[in-house]
N, C-alpha and C positions, 0 to 999 in steps of 0.2 A: 135511525131510519130517517126521521124528519131532520135531524140536526140538533134537537132538544132530547134531552135525557130527562128522566123522570126525575131526576135530582133537580133540574131546573125549573120543575113545575111545583115543586115544594116551596121554595123560596126560602129567603133567610130567616134566622129567627126574628130581627127586627121587621120584618116583612108578615109573619106569621103571629107575632105576638100582639094580643089584646089586650094585656094590662100584667104589671109584674110590682108584688110587693115585698119587700124587704127590710128585716130589722135585725137584731142582734141573736134574735131565738129561732125564727124561722122566715122562711121565703115562700110565698104562693105567686105561682106562676099559670097564666093562662093563655093558652095558644090554639092557632088552627094547625090541627093534624091529619094526615091522609091514611093512616093506619087504624084507624077504628071507624067502628060502627057512625058515630057521631062526630062531626067535622070539628068540634072545639073540645079541649080537655083543661082542666083545673087542677094541679097537682101542688104539695105540699113539700117543703123538705125542712124538718124539724129537728132540732137538737136532743128532744126528748123520745123521739119516735124513729124505729126503725134505721138507728145507728147514723140518723142524718141524712139517710137517702131518701129518693121522692116518694111519695104515696100519691095515688090519683084519687083526687075527692070526687070529681064528677065529670059530667060531660053535658054539652049544649050543642042546641042546633042551630043557632043563629049567634051571629056576632054579638046582639044586643042581649040575649039570653046569658052568655059567657060573661058579658062585662056584669050584668048582675048579679051572677053566681060568684063570680070573681070577689065583687064588693062584699056580698054576704058573708063569703069564709073568713075575707081578713078582719070583717068585724068581728066575727065570732072567736077567731083566736086572738084579736085583740083584747076585746072587752069582755069576753066570758071566761069561765075557767075552761080548762082543757078538759077535753074527753078523756076518758080512762082508757079508750080503745079507739084507734082510727082503723077503718075496713077500707081497704084499696080497693075504688070502684071498678077497676079491671081485673085484677086477678082475686079479689072478695078476700083475700089473706088479711088476718087482723093482725093490728102491731098496738102489743099495749104501751103506755107510756112507763118511761124509763128516765128516772131524774140523773141527769149527769152533773155530777159534783163539779163546780167550779175551781178551775184552779187559780191560786193567788199567787 
């Protein structure tokens, strides 16, 4: 209608990204989203939960809050024992920890 599609308004991943942390075990990603009640979402992809698929950890109202929450999540999964279960903040589905045997 105006020459701009709704896809154009979303932006690229790099434009939407607040922060991303990745190591050999997990990745935590925080981005601006347009399909949720809150504009920012933090999710984790962890090899011991949900078959390594994404789980939404939480939502934030501002970019600053999103960065703070991202940092808190990274710290928790880096320096604290893993939780036994992660509950998806969007679907409320619970994902228990499943230890993946390392291949040699």
